[in-house]
N, C-alpha and C positions, 0 to 999 in steps of 0.2 A: 435561392437555397431551399432545399426540400425540408419540410418539417419532419422531425423524428421524435422519438421518446427518450433519446439518450440523455443521460445526466450531464448537466453543465455545472461543473464544480465551482467555477468562479462566481456563479450567481449565489451559491451558498456563502462564498467569501464575502460578497457584498452584503448579504444578510448578517454575516458576522460583524462587519463594521457598523451596520445599521443598529444592531442591538447594543453594541458597545457604546455608540453615541447616546442611545436612549438611556442606558444604565448610568453612564457618567453624568448625564443631565439630571436624572432623578436622584443620583447620589450627591448632587450639589458640587460636582467636580468641574463640569463644564456649564456654560450658559445654556438655558433651555432652547435657544435657537438651534443648537447642534442636535439636541434630542429631537426637536421637531423635524429637522432635516432627515434624521434617521428614519422617522416614520414615513416621510415622503419617499425615501429610498425603498422602504418595504413596499409601498404602494406600487411603485414603478415595476419592481421585480415581479410582484404578484400579477400585474396586468400582462407583462411580457410572457411569463411562463404559462399562465392559463390560456392565453391566446394561441401560443405555439402548440400546446397540447390539443386545443380544440381544432386547429388547422390539421394537425396530424390525424386526429380521429375522423375528420371530414374526408381527408384524402384517402384514408383506408376504407371507410365504410360508406362514403358519400352521404353521410348524415351525422348528426350529433345525438347520442343517446342521453337525453336529459335526465331521466330517472337515475341512471347510473352515475351521471355527473354529480347530481345533488347528493346521492348516497355516499359517494367518495368524499365530498366536502364534509358531510356529517361525521363520518368515521375518522376524518382527519382532525377536525376541530373540536368536536364535542367531548371526547374522553378527557383531554387535558383541562378543558374549560370546566367540566363538572367536578373534576378532582380539585381544581383551584377553588371553586366556589364552596365545596364541602369543607376543604381544609381551612379556608379563610373564615367561613361561618363558625366552624368549631372553635377557632382561635378567638373570635370575637365573643362568643357565648361563654367560653371557659374563663375569659378575663372579665366577666361581669358586665359586658355590653349587650346591646340588643340589635337585631337586624331590622332593616327597613325592607319590607316585603317587595315593594315596587322596585327597589334597587336590585334585588336578586333576580326578579323576573325580567327586568330590562336586560340584564347581563345574559341570561339564558336564551332570550329571544332576539338578541342583537338590535336593540334600539336604545342602547345606553346614551349614545350621542344626543339624541333628541330628548330623551328622558331628563338628562342632567341640565339641558339648556332651556327647554320649554316647559316641561312639567315642574321643574325646580322642586325636588322632593323636600318636604318639610321635615326637619330634624327636631323632634319634640324637646329633647334635652341632651346634655352631654353624654348620656348613657347609650345613645343611638349612634351608630357609625355607618357611613357610606363605604361600600367595598368596591364599587364598579367603575370608579373614575378612569382606571387604566383601560377599560374595555371599549372605549369610544372608537378606537381605530379598527377594532374587530367588527364593530357595527358597520362602518363604512365599507370594509372589504366584503362582508356578508351581503350587503345590499348589492354590491357589484356582482357577486357570485350568483345571486338570484336573477338579476336582470340581463347581464351581458350574454350568457349562453342563448337566451331567447332571441336577442338582437342578432347574434351570430348566426343562428339557425335560419333566420328569415332573410338576412342580407348578404351572407357569404355564399358562393365564392366570388360573385361580381364585386366590383369596387364600391358598391353602395354603402357598405359598412365603413370603409375608409372615408367616404364623402361625409357620412353622418358624423363621425368622430371629428373630422376637421371642422365641420360646421359648429359642433358643440363646444369645442375648446375656447373660442373667444366668448361664447355665451357665459361660460363660468366666470370670466373676468367681469362681465356686466353684473352677474348675480352677486358676486362678492362685493362689488362697488355699491350695490343697493342694500346690502345686509347690515348697514349701520357701522358704528365705530368700535363696537365691542369685538375683541379678537377671538374669543372662544367660539361664538357661533360661526364665524368665518373659517376658523381653523378646524373645527371638529364635525361640522354637519356634512352629510353626504352630498347635498345639493351644492355645496361650496367646494368640496375637496375631491370629488370623484375624478376630476380631470387629471389628478396626479397618477391615478391608475390608468386612465385612458391613454396617456402618453406611452406607457408600456405596451398597451394593446396596439396602438398605431404602429409602433416600431416593429413589433412582431408581424403584423399584417403586411407591412411594406417589405419585410425580409422574406418571410416564409409563405405568405399568401399570394403575393403578386410580383415578387422578385423585382421590385422597383429599381430600375437601373440608376437613376439619379441618386437615390438614397444609398445604394450599395457602393457606388463610386465615391460618395461623400465619406462613407465609413472606411473605405480603403485608403483614404488620404490620412497620413500620420498626423497632420496638423489638426484634424477634426477632434482628436482626443483632447488636445491642449485648448482648443476653442471651447469644448464642453467643460473642461475644468475651469476656465476663465469665467464662463457664464455662471457656474455653480458658486464660485468664490464671490463673485459680485452679488449674487442673490443672497448669500449669507451675510456679507459684510456691509452692504448698503442698508442702513438702518432707518431710512425715512419711513414714517408710520404708514402712510398710504401705500407705499411700495410693499412693505412687509405684510400688510393686511390684504393685499390684492395681487400685485404683479409678481411678487417673489415666488409664489407657487408656479406661475407660468414659466418664469425663467428657470426654476429648478427642473421643471418638466422638460423644457427644451435642452437644457444642459445634459440631463440624463439620457435623452434621446440621442445625443451626439456621443456621449461618453461610454455608456454601458455596452451597446451592441458593437462598438468599434473593435472590441476584443475578439469578435468573431471573424474580423476581416483584417484590415491593414495594421492593427495594433495587437495582434495575437501574441507577439513576442516582446511587447513593451515591458518596461520595468513596473509600470502600474499594474499590469496583469499579474506579474510575479508576486507583487506585494499583496494583491487581493487573493490570488489563487494559491495559498499555502495551507498546509495540513491543519495547523492550529486554528487559523481564522475560519477555515471551511467547517471544521468541527463545531466551532462556536456558532456558525451559521445554521448548522443542523439543529442546534439546541435553541435557536432564536425564538421560536414560538413559545417553548417552555420557559425560557428566560424572561420573555416579555410578561408572561402571566405571573411567574413565581417570584421575580425580584420584588414585585409589588406586595405580595404576601409577606415576604421576608421583611421588607421595610416596615410594614404595618404591625407585624408580630413583635419585632424587636423594640419598637417605640413604646410598647407597653411597659418595658423594663428600663430602657435607657433613652435619654433625650436624643432627638435627631442631630446628626453631625458630631456627636460625641465620639471619642475614640472607641469606646466599647461598642457603640452602635455600629460603627464601620467594621470593627473586627468580627462582628457576628453577622451583619447583613450581607456582606459580600460573599463569604463562603456558603452561607445558608441559601442565598439566591441560586448559586450553582448546584448545590447539593439537591435542592428541591427540583430544579430543572432537569438534572440528570436522572433523578428518580422518576420523574414524570415521563421523560423521553423513553427510558428503557422498560419501565414496568407498567406504564399506563398507555402510552402511544404506540410503542412497538408491537404489542400484542394484537393491535388492530390492523397491522399492515397486510396480513393475509386476507382479511375481510375486504380491505380496500382493493387489493389486487383482484379479488373475485369480481368486483364491479368495474374493472378496467384500469385500475391504477398501475403505474409502473414503479412505484416506490419499492425500496429494498429494505 
């Protein structure tokens, strides 16, 4: 299959379900395991899309324009992030609390995951608040955005990039097994979690970069989708601690590699595709980045006035999450689309 820049709506549908899992986990409606899977789903989709677009650019120009790629990422991610940090900082200060400078800086420069785990910011007293805990996953993705295009530029179009990824995937299992028993470093650090993105990269490379016959035949088999679902369900429900701290991420990556791209082939007309690719959930998917940032702001703002999980807290947090996300999407992010397109983006 030839790579193109066409919009794939069901990928936004997947993002829609991913952000709903995250929200429901953070709102204490679902167990956090489902929210954590939502983040893994985000990672896979990001890897798949970015790789597809890099292949398209290489096919068109016979090279990758790194400067334009990085500028597109900056104009995609920074406007909403800066708006979120400014809004959250204002809310903290206006309610009599103080900011931790390192907390803000780590969010701006995408090293929150390592800052929170290894720097372990000192909170002098109850008047200081951390604001960046939700930004850890953005750090993982940004580290990917920085490094992967360089690897792609040097190792594509030959299959050396596929070989490298296949060699790296089991190494992540080893790294996680050597990272101790604490879940947070295993779950949130780039060196333990980047494989969740690489599974998406590998899938796109096999489909668009090398037209791998065995993989495409597998995706054309309708049973593949159900196998992928079974693997994902097992990864979520088997609660053995070692498995969840290590192998669950590998199983989720394998399950998504079977499940998500199968909608491009033999399962294009399946009921799963129709459930994912509907207007409401696709729209939520378009808001997913904003929702990820601003549901956290809403949760922390309302807790100044009402206890978490109280009725009033829910009545205010849920609509405020969506209102802030919609405001960010249309009034902060959308104005930068033209600038992104100037540097090669195909966003509308």
